[in-house]
DRENGU-962007 format. One line per 10 residues: for each residue x, y, z of N, C-alpha, C. Coordinates in steps of 0.05 Angstrom, whole numbers. Example, Ala and Ser with C-alpha at 12.3 -4.5 7.8 and 13.67 -1.06 7.14 Angstrom:
264,-114,156,246,-90,156,264,-66,156; 257,-45,142,273,-21,143,258,1,157;
***
This chain:
926,-665,-449,939,-639,-442,937,-635,-412; 960,-627,-399,959,-622,-370,949,-594,-365; 931,-591,-346,921,-564,-340,943,-547,-328; 942,-521,-332,960,-503,-319,959,-506,-289; 983,-504,-276,984,-510,-247,965,-492,-231; 965,-466,-237,947,-448,-221,918,-454,-226; 912,-461,-252,884,-468,-258,876,-493,-243; 895,-513,-242,890,-538,-227,885,-533,-198; 903,-516,-185,899,-510,-157,873,-495,-152; 866,-477,-171,841,-463,-168,817,-481,-168;
818,-502,-186,796,-521,-187,795,-537,-162; 818,-545,-152,818,-560,-127,807,-544,-104; 815,-518,-103,805,-500,-82,775,-497,-82; 764,-494,-107,735,-492,-110,721,-517,-101; 733,-540,-109,721,-566,-102,721,-569,-72; 744,-562,-59,746,-565,-31,726,-547,-16; 724,-522,-26,704,-504,-13,676,-515,-16; 670,-525,-40,643,-536,-44,637,-559,-26; 658,-576,-22,654,-599,-4,649,-590,24; 664,-569,33,661,-559,60,633,-548,64;
624,-532,44,597,-521,46,576,-543,47; 581,-564,31,562,-586,31,561,-599,58; 584,-603,71,584,-615,97,570,-598,118; 575,-572,116,561,-554,135,531,-555,130; 523,-556,105,495,-556,99,481,-581,109; 496,-603,111,483,-628,120,486,-632,150; 499,-613,164,501,-615,193,524,-632,202; 544,-637,185,567,-653,193,590,-634,201; 600,-636,225,621,-618,235,648,-628,227; 669,-614,237,697,-620,229,705,-648,237;
693,-659,258,700,-686,267,681,-707,256; 663,-699,239,645,-718,226,620,-724,243; 617,-711,266,594,-716,282,570,-702,271; 547,-715,272,522,-703,262,514,-679,279; 508,-657,267,499,-633,281,469,-628,274; 455,-618,293,427,-610,288,426,-584,274; 415,-583,249,414,-558,234,396,-538,248; 405,-513,248,389,-492,261,373,-478,239; 347,-477,242,330,-464,222,318,-439,234; 325,-416,222,316,-391,232,298,-378,211;
274,-370,218,257,-357,198,269,-330,190; 268,-324,165,278,-299,155,257,-277,160; 264,-257,176,244,-236,181,239,-219,155; 214,-211,152,207,-194,129,218,-166,134; 230,-154,114,240,-127,117,221,-109,101; 213,-87,114,195,-69,101,204,-40,103; 203,-26,81,207,3,81,181,15,91; 183,37,106,160,50,118,158,79,108; 136,85,95,131,112,86,109,125,103; 103,150,96,82,164,110,65,179,90;
39,177,93,21,193,76,21,222,84; 21,240,64,19,268,71,-7,274,86; -26,257,83,-52,260,98,-46,260,128; -26,246,137,-20,244,166,-14,271,178; -3,289,162,4,315,173,-18,336,170; -39,329,155,-60,349,149,-88,340,157; -96,316,148,-122,305,155,-146,323,147; -143,338,126,-165,357,118,-172,377,140; -153,382,157,-158,401,179,-143,427,175; -158,449,175,-145,475,173,-133,480,145;
-114,498,143,-102,505,118,-87,481,106; -90,477,80,-77,454,67,-46,456,69; -34,435,80,-5,434,84,8,426,57; 29,440,49,41,434,23,55,407,23; 56,395,0,71,369,-3,100,373,3; 112,395,-5,140,400,1,145,400,31; 127,413,46,130,413,76,128,385,87; 110,369,76,107,341,86,132,325,80; 144,329,57,168,315,50,191,322,70; 193,347,76,214,355,96,208,342,123;
183,342,132,176,330,157,182,300,157; 175,287,136,180,258,134,210,251,136; 226,267,122,255,262,123,266,267,151; 257,288,164,267,295,191,259,273,211; 236,260,207,226,240,226,238,212,220; 251,208,198,264,183,193,249,163,176; 229,172,161,215,154,143,231,148,118; 223,126,104,237,118,80,225,130,55; 199,137,57,186,147,33,161,164,41; 148,174,20,125,191,23,103,182,4;
79,179,14,55,174,-2,40,200,-5; 36,209,-29,24,235,-34,-6,232,-37; -21,248,-21,-50,250,-24,-56,271,-45; -68,262,-67,-71,279,-91,-85,305,-85; -107,304,-69,-122,329,-65,-107,349,-48; -84,340,-37,-68,359,-21,-48,374,-39; -46,367,-64,-27,381,-82,-40,408,-90; -24,429,-87,-34,455,-94,-26,462,-123; -6,450,-133,4,456,-160,13,430,-173; 3,425,-196,9,400,-211,25,406,-236;
37,429,-238,52,436,-262,77,419,-264; 87,415,-288,112,400,-291,135,411,-274; 137,438,-272,159,449,-256,157,441,-227; 132,442,-215,129,434,-187,133,404,-183; 122,388,-202,126,359,-200,156,352,-200; 171,365,-218,200,359,-219,214,370,-194; 205,391,-183,217,402,-158,212,383,-135; 188,371,-133,182,352,-112,200,327,-115; 203,317,-139,220,294,-144,249,300,-135; 259,323,-143,286,331,-136,289,333,-105;
269,345,-92,270,348,-63,271,321,-49; 253,303,-57,252,277,-44,279,262,-49; 289,263,-73,314,249,-79,337,260,-62; 338,286,-59,360,299,-44,359,291,-15; 335,284,-5,332,276,23,333,246,27; 337,231,6,338,202,8,312,189,11; 290,202,2,263,191,4,253,182,-22; 237,161,-22,222,152,-45,194,164,-45; 185,172,-69,157,179,-72,144,152,-80; 131,139,-61,124,111,-64,94,105,-67;
77,124,-64,49,119,-67,34,145,-74; 11,141,-88,-5,164,-96,-34,157,-89; -46,172,-71,-73,166,-61,-93,184,-74; -111,173,-90,-130,189,-106,-159,183,-99; -176,200,-108,-205,197,-104,-219,196,-131; -237,178,-134,-255,176,-157,-278,158,-149; -298,156,-166,-320,138,-160,-334,130,-186; -343,105,-186,-356,94,-211,-385,84,-205; -395,90,-181,-421,80,-173,-442,101,-181; -445,103,-208,-464,122,-219,-481,108,-241;
-507,110,-240,-523,100,-262,-518,115,-288; -510,141,-286,-505,158,-308,-478,151,-321; -479,142,-346,-454,134,-360,-435,157,-363; -446,182,-367,-429,205,-370,-413,211,-344; -426,207,-321,-412,210,-296,-389,190,-293; -394,165,-301,-373,145,-299,-351,152,-319; -358,162,-342,-338,170,-362,-320,193,-352; -333,212,-338,-318,234,-327,-297,224,-306; -305,204,-290,-287,193,-270,-266,176,-282; -272,163,-304,-251,148,-319,-230,167,-329;
-238,189,-341,-219,208,-352,-202,220,-329; -216,226,-307,-202,237,-284,-180,218,-274; -187,193,-273,-168,173,-263,-145,169,-282; -150,170,-308,-128,169,-327,-108,192,-324; -119,216,-319,-102,238,-314,-85,234,-289; -97,223,-268,-83,218,-243,-61,197,-247; -66,178,-264,-45,158,-270,-21,171,-284; -27,189,-302,-5,203,-316,10,221,-297; -4,233,-278,9,250,-258,27,232,-239; 17,209,-231,33,191,-215,59,183,-230;
56,177,-256,79,169,-272,99,192,-273; 90,217,-277,108,240,-279,122,244,-252; 110,237,-230,123,238,-203,142,215,-198; 141,195,-216,158,171,-212,147,152,-191; 120,154,-186,108,138,-166,97,111,-178; 104,88,-167,97,63,-179,69,52,-174; 55,61,-153,29,51,-147,10,73,-139; -16,70,-146,-36,90,-142,-61,78,-130; -70,89,-107,-94,80,-94,-119,90,-110; -138,72,-115,-163,80,-127,-186,69,-110;
-210,81,-113,-234,73,-98,-256,64,-117; -275,49,-106,-298,42,-122,-318,66,-125; -318,83,-104,-339,103,-101,-362,91,-85; -382,107,-78,-405,98,-63,-431,110,-73; -453,101,-63,-479,109,-73,-485,139,-68; -476,150,-46,-481,178,-39,-509,183,-29; -523,162,-20,-550,165,-10,-550,176,19; -526,177,32,-523,191,57,-503,213,52; -512,237,46,-494,259,37,-473,267,58; -481,267,83,-462,275,104,-442,253,111;
-416,259,108,-396,238,114,-396,232,144; -401,251,161,-402,246,190,-425,226,196; -448,230,184,-470,211,188,-464,184,176; -451,185,153,-442,160,139,-424,144,158; -406,157,172,-388,144,191,-404,132,215; -424,146,224,-439,136,247,-454,110,239; -459,107,213,-472,82,203,-452,62,193; -426,66,201,-404,48,194,-401,43,164; -406,64,149,-402,63,121,-422,47,105; -444,41,118,-466,26,104,-487,45,95;
-494,45,70,-515,62,60,-532,47,39; -557,55,36,-574,41,17,-567,48,-12; -574,30,-30,-571,35,-59,-590,57,-68; -584,69,-90,-603,88,-102,-628,73,-110; -651,86,-106,-677,73,-113,-676,63,-142; -685,38,-146,-687,27,-172,-661,14,-182; -640,13,-165,-615,1,-173,-605,-19,-152; -586,-36,-160,-577,-57,-142,-546,-57,-141; -536,-70,-121,-507,-72,-118,-495,-88,-141; -509,-108,-151,-498,-123,-174,-494,-104,-198;
-513,-86,-202,-510,-66,-223,-485,-50,-219; -482,-41,-194,-459,-23,-187,-432,-37,-191; -431,-63,-183,-406,-77,-188,-399,-78,-218; -420,-82,-234,-415,-81,-263,-404,-55,-273; -415,-32,-262,-405,-6,-270,-376,-3,-262; -369,-11,-238,-341,-8,-228,-322,-25,-245; -329,-50,-249,-312,-68,-264,-307,-57,-293; -329,-49,-306,-327,-39,-333,-310,-14,-334; -313,4,-314,-297,29,-314,-268,23,-310; -261,6,-291,-233,0,-285,-220,-13,-310;
-235,-30,-323,-224,-43,-347,-216,-23,-368; -231,-2,-370,-225,19,-389,-200,36,-382; -194,36,-356,-171,51,-346,-145,36,-348; -146,10,-346,-122,-6,-343,-102,-3,-366; -111,0,-391,-90,4,-412,-73,29,-407; -85,50,-396,-69,74,-389,-49,68,-366; -58,52,-346,-40,45,-324,-17,29,-335; -22,10,-352,0,-6,-364,19,11,-380; 8,29,-397,25,46,-413,43,64,-396; 33,73,-373,48,90,-355,65,75,-335;
61,49,-332,76,33,-313,68,39,-284; 42,44,-280,32,50,-253,12,28,-245; 18,14,-223,0,-7,-213,-22,6,-197; -47,0,-204,-70,10,-189,-75,-8,-165; -81,4,-142,-87,-11,-118,-115,-4,-109; -135,-22,-114,-162,-18,-105,-163,-21,-75; -172,0,-61,-172,0,-31,-198,-8,-20; -197,-21,4,-221,-26,20,-228,1,33; -243,17,18,-247,45,25,-277,53,20; -294,41,37,-323,47,36,-335,39,8;
-360,46,5,-373,38,-20,-373,8,-25; -369,0,-49,-368,-28,-56,-343,-41,-45; -323,-25,-38,-298,-36,-27,-298,-36,4; -321,-33,16,-322,-33,45,-314,-59,58; -317,-81,44,-310,-107,54,-289,-120,36; -274,-139,47,-255,-154,31,-269,-168,8; -292,-179,13,-307,-193,-8,-314,-175,-31; -320,-149,-25,-326,-130,-46,-302,-124,-63; -279,-119,-50,-254,-114,-64,-247,-138,-82; -248,-162,-70,-240,-186,-85,-259,-192,-108;
-284,-186,-105,-303,-190,-127,-294,-175,-152; -283,-151,-148,-275,-134,-170,-248,-143,-181; -227,-144,-164,-200,-149,-174,-197,-178,-185; -211,-197,-173,-208,-225,-182,-225,-229,-207; -244,-212,-212,-259,-214,-237,-243,-203,-261; -228,-181,-255,-214,-168,-277,-188,-183,-284; -173,-192,-264,-149,-209,-269,-129,-194,-287; -119,-172,-277,-98,-157,-292,-75,-152,-273; -50,-156,-282,-27,-149,-264,-25,-120,-258; -40,-103,-272,-39,-74,-267,-61,-65,-248;
-77,-84,-239,-97,-79,-218,-91,-97,-194; -82,-85,-172,-77,-100,-148,-94,-88,-126; -85,-90,-101,-101,-80,-78,-85,-63,-60; -97,-43,-49,-86,-27,-27,-102,-35,-1; -87,-46,18,-100,-55,43,-97,-33,64; -120,-22,73,-120,-2,94,-128,-16,120; -111,-15,140,-116,-30,165,-139,-18,181; -146,7,175,-167,21,191,-194,22,179; -199,8,157,-224,11,143,-243,-13,145; -235,-33,161,-253,-55,167,-264,-51,195;
-290,-47,198,-301,-41,224,-312,-66,238; -311,-89,225,-318,-114,239,-301,-136,226; -295,-156,243,-279,-180,234,-255,-172,218; -240,-152,228,-218,-140,213,-197,-161,206; -188,-176,226,-165,-195,220,-173,-216,200; -197,-225,201,-206,-245,181,-206,-233,153; -213,-207,152,-215,-194,126,-187,-187,115; -168,-180,134,-140,-176,124,-130,-202,112; -135,-224,126,-126,-251,116,-139,-258,90; -164,-250,87,-179,-256,62,-166,-241,38;
-159,-216,42,-146,-201,21,-118,-211,16; -103,-217,38,-75,-226,34,-74,-253,22; -94,-269,24,-94,-296,13,-102,-297,-17; -111,-275,-28,-120,-274,-55,-97,-278,-74; -101,-290,-98,-80,-292,-118,-73,-264,-129; -90,-244,-125,-84,-217,-133,-67,-204,-111; -43,-193,-118,-25,-183,-98,-35,-158,-84; -24,-153,-61,-27,-127,-47,-5,-109,-57; -12,-85,-67,7,-66,-77,19,-49,-55; 3,-44,-34,11,-25,-13,-6,-30,12;
6,-28,35,-9,-29,60,-9,-2,73; -32,9,78,-35,34,93,-42,28,122; -24,37,140,-27,29,168,-37,53,184; -61,50,195,-73,71,211,-63,71,240; -61,95,251,-57,97,280,-75,120,290; -81,119,317,-102,137,328,-93,150,354; -68,157,357,-60,170,382,-77,195,388; -87,196,412,-105,218,420,-134,213,413; -140,189,404,-168,182,397,-172,189,367; -191,175,355,-196,179,327,-216,201,321;
-215,212,296,-233,233,289,-262,222,288; -266,200,276,-293,188,274,-295,162,291; -273,148,293,-272,124,310,-242,118,313; -236,101,333,-209,91,337,-211,61,340; -194,47,325,-193,18,326,-169,8,343; -173,-13,357,-151,-25,372,-137,-45,354; -118,-35,338,-105,-51,318,-81,-66,329; -81,-92,325,-59,-109,335,-39,-113,313; -18,-95,313,1,-96,291,19,-121,291; 22,-133,314,37,-158,315,22,-179,299;
-4,-180,302,-20,-199,287,-22,-192,258; -25,-166,252,-26,-157,224,0,-164,210; 23,-159,223,49,-166,211,51,-195,206; 41,-211,224,42,-240,221,25,-249,197; 1,-238,195,-16,-245,172,-3,-238,146; 10,-215,144,23,-207,119,48,-224,114; 63,-231,135,87,-247,131,80,-275,122; 58,-286,132,49,-313,124,42,-314,94; 34,-291,83,27,-289,55,50,-277,39; 73,-274,52,98,-265,39,96,-237,28;
81,-219,41,81,-192,32,107,-178,40; 120,-166,21,146,-154,25,147,-124,18; 123,-113,13,122,-85,2,123,-64,24; 115,-40,15,116,-16,32,93,-17,53; 99,-5,76,79,2,96,78,33,96; 53,43,93,50,72,92,32,81,115; 44,97,133,29,107,157,8,127,149; -17,123,159,-38,143,157,-46,149,186; -35,170,197,-43,178,224,-70,192,223; -89,182,239,-116,193,239,-126,198,267;
-107,206,284,-115,212,312,-117,242,317; -122,249,342,-126,277,350,-101,290,362; -80,273,368,-56,285,379,-42,302,358; -24,318,366,-8,335,348,9,316,331; 8,319,304,23,303,286,53,304,291; 62,327,302,91,330,307,102,310,327; 84,300,345,93,280,364,81,252,358; 56,252,348,43,227,343,53,212,319; 62,226,298,73,213,275,99,198,281; 119,211,294,143,196,302,137,173,320;
118,177,338,110,155,356,98,131,340; 83,138,320,71,117,303,93,103,287; 113,117,277,135,105,263,150,85,281; 155,93,306,170,76,324,154,50,329; 127,53,332,111,29,337,111,11,312; 109,22,289,109,6,264,136,-8,260; 157,6,267,184,-7,264,187,-31,282; 174,-32,304,174,-56,322,164,-80,307; 143,-76,291,130,-99,278,138,-103,249; 149,-82,237,157,-84,209,186,-74,208;
206,-91,215,233,-82,217,244,-74,190; 263,-56,190,275,-45,166,296,-64,155;
***
């Protein structure tokens, strides 16, 4: 049977186009001369959000989440990471209003930053924090947020956070207990939480955030032991006070993915310290490990957020193009 004429011509056209593409791909030009193929690296594209913490920093009257969303939109961010303790109202009506507000402004609610701790010899204290974290997961899901920052917690043997910072986040264990014990408490607690995270569709990101997570090795000891797709990592660029670049690379090289990168800036000097962060190098480390996720600004400097936050966004855009 002879093919229909238009069908035949269509097949010839497709074949011809395929041949042309093949020639171009092999570097052969229209005259048959060999051409040197040009290889250009594909730049990583990143959406950039801002933590509501950047506008408040626990200073003065608590700034509402709604106000932070408006500020983020006006400054040109792509999304907002909500600091849980900054929420004044967690009712369904308020949660739905925040979602509607963000959507109307073209913003994603892309991260939820929470506090909890599991470094307690008392099983009841650990159980209380497990229940607290399960509630936070459900709240994140109701906000439509896909990833939530969690912490290991710390010993609490240095009660003053200011003093704790002067000691670079290093504190002794409780008398009669060891770090190995504490890692066991944290791992066991997170394992109890993960079924709720999976049921709600919220990825947990264990952050390098003092306590047992003060170092990359501490974070990896936990997440690589648990081996769950619902437990990943939140990488905070400002929480390694020594050998930072090596520790970024250590986290980025893990088989456990990074769920979110929190990018610190310190315009006007830092509240407790200021780090000289090389974002060109940080971006390179993340690109080499093929990180394609969100960058979330956490401004922790002394300048006015009204000017320092936009300045921070401009700097991050240089290294993490949209």
